[in-house]
N, C-alpha and C positions, 0 to 999 in steps of 0.2 A: 577706551577704557586700558588696562596694562593687560599685556600678556598672561594667559592663565600657568602654573609651571607646570610640569608634566606629572607629580603628584595632584594638585589642582583639576588636572586634566581625566587622569585615572578614576578619581571620584566621581566627577559630576558625569562620566559615561557610565559607570555603574550606577549612577542614577541617585548618588550621594550628593551632600549638601556641604561645600567647603566652609569654613566660616573662623576665625576667631573662640578659640572657647580656652582652660585654663588659666595659668598665668605668664599670657602674653603669644601664646603656644599657638598654632591653628592646625587642625584635621579634619576626617570625613566624618561627618557623621551621615550615617545609613541609618535610614527611613526599614522602621522593623513590620513585614507583615501580619503579625498582628496585634499591631496597635491597639490597645483600649479594650482586649480582650482580658473577660476574667480569669484571675490567676489563684492560686493557693499556693507555690511555688516558683520556685526560680526555672524549673525543666519541663513548667507548662506553656512557656514563654520564649520568641529567642533572644529576646534579650535579657533585663533582668523583671522579674512581680516587682512593682510596686506596694511598698504597703500601705500607704497610707490611704491610696484607691483601689487596692486590689485591683490592677489591671497591669496588662503589660507593657512597656515602655513604650512611647511614640519611635526612638532612634535607640539606636548604639554606636559609641558609649556612651553615657549618660554622665557630664560633665559637672562636677560638684558635689556636695552633699547626698544623698538621697537615701531614704530609709527602702530598704528592699529586704523581699523573702528567703531565707534560704533554701532549698530543696529540703532540711530537713525540719523546716517550717518555721527556724528561729527567725526574730526580726533582729536585722543588725543595718549601720550605719554606713554605706561605703561613700565615700569620697576620692575623687581622682578630679586632681587638677593638671 
């Protein structure tokens, strides 16, 4: 296997998952401690409160487009590429 970059090593050392994301990039996806917990607003979660399921996101950041619940209760679509 190819040698890991310093960024990839730092990510995996912290418990993250390094992988291809977005438009040809790579990033460290960190699991959240409250993944799957019920939520009503973003501050209920370590990451995002996912509107569709009403649960905290499994990792951060969440790439792609996701409907999230902001702290004021408003549902918005957040797109990260």
